[in-house]
C-alpha positions in Angstrom: 0.1 0.1 0.0 1.2 3.4 -0.9 1.8 5.6 2.2 0.7 3.2 4.7 2.8 2.6 7.9 4.0 -0.8 8.8 2.0 -2.5 11.6 3.8 -2.8 14.8 3.9 -6.3 16.3 1.6 -6.7 19.1 3.1 -8.0 22.4 2.5 -11.7 22.7 -0.5 -12.7 24.6 0.0 -13.9 28.2 -1.5 -16.6 30.4 -3.7 -14.5 32.8 -3.6 -16.2 36.2 -5.6 -14.1 38.7 -7.6 -14.8 41.8 -11.4 -14.2 41.2 -12.6 -14.1 44.6 -15.4 -11.5 45.1 -14.8 -9.4 48.3 -17.1 -11.4 50.4 -15.9 -15.0 49.2 -13.4 -17.1 51.2 -11.2 -19.9 50.2 -10.4 -22.3 52.8 -7.0 -24.3 52.8 -5.8 -27.1 55.1 -2.0 -26.4 55.9 0.2 -29.0 57.1 3.7 -27.6 58.0 6.8 -29.7 57.8 10.0 -28.9 59.5 13.3 -30.3 58.4 16.0 -31.0 61.1 19.0 -33.2 61.3 16.9 -35.7 63.2 14.4 -36.0 60.3 11.3 -34.5 59.0 8.6 -33.4 61.6 5.0 -32.9 60.4 3.3 -30.0 62.4 -0.3 -29.8 63.4 -2.6 -29.0 60.6 -4.0 -25.5 60.6 -6.8 -23.8 58.6 -5.8 -20.8 56.4 -8.3 -18.7 54.8 -8.2 -16.4 51.8 -10.7 -13.7 52.1 -11.8 -11.9 49.0 -11.0 -8.6 50.3 -7.3 -9.7 50.6 -7.1 -10.1 46.8 -5.5 -6.9 45.2 -4.6 -6.6 41.6 -5.3 -10.3 41.1 -2.9 -11.4 43.8 -3.2 -12.6 47.5 -2.0 -9.7 49.4 -3.3 -9.8 53.0 -3.6 -6.4 54.9 -1.4 -6.2 57.9 0.3 -9.5 56.9 2.7 -10.9 59.5 6.0 -12.6 58.9 4.5 -16.0 59.6 2.3 -15.6 56.7 5.2 -15.3 54.3 5.0 -19.0 53.4 1.4 -18.8 52.4 1.8 -15.4 50.5 4.6 -16.8 48.5 2.9 -20.2 48.0 -0.4 -18.5 46.8 1.4 -15.8 44.7 0.3 -16.1 41.0 3.0 -15.5 38.4 2.6 -12.9 35.8 4.0 -12.7 32.0 3.6 -16.3 31.3 3.1 -17.0 27.5 -0.7 -17.9 26.5 -1.8 -20.5 24.3 0.3 -23.3 25.6 -0.9 -26.9 24.4 -1.8 -29.2 27.1 1.3 -30.8 28.5 3.9 -28.3 27.3 5.7 -26.3 30.0 6.5 -22.7 29.4 10.0 -21.5 29.7 10.8 -19.8 33.2 9.7 -16.3 33.3 11.3 -13.6 35.6 9.0 -12.6 38.5 9.3 -9.9 41.2 7.0 -8.9 44.2 7.4 -6.8 47.3 5.7 -7.9 50.3 4.7 -5.3 53.1 4.7 -7.1 56.5 3.3 -5.6 59.6 5.6 -7.1 62.1 8.8 -7.2 60.1 10.9 -5.3 57.5 9.4 -5.4 54.1 10.6 -8.3 52.0 11.5 -8.1 48.2 11.4 -11.4 46.4 12.6 -12.2 42.8 12.5 -15.4 41.0 11.1 -17.4 38.1 8.0 -19.3 37.3 6.8 -21.6 34.6 3.5 -23.0 33.8 1.9 -26.3 32.4 -1.6 -26.4 31.1 -3.1 -29.7 32.0 -5.5 -31.5 29.8 -8.3 -30.7 32.4 -7.7 -26.9 31.9 -6.0 -26.6 35.4 -2.5 -24.9 35.3 0.5 -26.4 37.3 2.9 -23.6 38.1 6.5 -24.3 39.3 8.6 -21.4 40.8 11.7 -20.6 42.7 12.1 -17.4 44.8 15.0 -15.7 46.6 14.0 -13.0 49.0 15.6 -10.4 51.5 14.4 -7.7 53.9 14.1 -4.2 52.4 13.8 -1.1 54.4 15.2 0.1 57.8 14.2 -1.2 61.2 12.3 1.4 63.2 10.9 1.3 66.7 8.1 -0.7 65.8 9.7 -3.3 63.4 12.1 -5.6 65.4 11.9 -8.7 63.0 14.0 -9.3 59.9 13.3 -12.3 57.5 16.2 -12.4 55.0 18.5 -14.7 53.2 15.4 -16.6 52.1 14.6 -19.1 49.4 11.4 -20.6 48.4 10.3 -23.1 45.7 7.4 -25.4 44.9 4.4 -26.0 43.0 0.8 -24.9 42.9 -2.3 -25.9 40.9 -4.5 -23.0 39.8 -8.2 -23.4 38.4 -8.6 -20.5 35.9 -12.2 -21.0 35.6 -12.9 -20.5 39.4 -9.9 -18.2 39.8 -8.3 -20.1 43.0 -5.4 -22.2 43.8 -6.5 -25.6 44.3 -3.3 -27.0 45.9 0.2 -25.7 46.7 3.4 -27.1 48.1 6.1 -24.8 49.2 9.6 -25.4 50.6 11.0 -22.2 52.3 14.2 -21.5 54.3 14.9 -18.3 55.8 16.9 -16.4 58.5 15.0 -14.6 61.2 16.6 -11.9 63.1 15.3 -9.9 65.9 16.6 -7.0 68.0 15.6 -4.9 71.0 17.6 -1.9 70.0 16.8 -1.3 66.3 19.7 -3.2 65.1 19.2 -6.6 63.8 21.0 -9.6 65.6 21.2 -13.2 64.3 18.5 -15.6 65.9 18.8 -18.7 63.7 17.0 -20.2 60.6 13.5 -21.2 60.0 12.8 -24.0 57.6 9.5 -25.5 56.4 7.1 -26.8 53.9 
């Protein structure tokens, strides 16, 4: 065509994974923590964790006033972004870079980065594998005495795109927790678990 501009290529479509809970909806999960020690694995007492619809912001689980002990659940229920759409069933997407910042009420904020990939199953569910590293960001102040850093987390989650919920997740996390009474962090050991 005479005088026509060349069309710009559109960005490739992405696999949209987002929570779809209405503000009054609740998803209920049975959580069974496992602690790894030199003596062996110890399964903890199962507890119920709820995800309330009002805790979903921008399609992600982001609880208000989240505490450091919720970090495992937040990373386990975080949905990846930027995964390619149109994957045939059974084919895994190449790992895609991910980042998120977690605001914690009782600890310094945590910045996480990592990768995620997805496989669309024949039944339409999406299996996501991921690996995170995370560290504390931000200064301690008089109200924040806990730091969670030098952390890693990896695992899998199964997402139902029709209902917009995670149906299962397994997370293995290791992190260092430090506390202080004078605003300066001091070593206090490691916390590991699934």
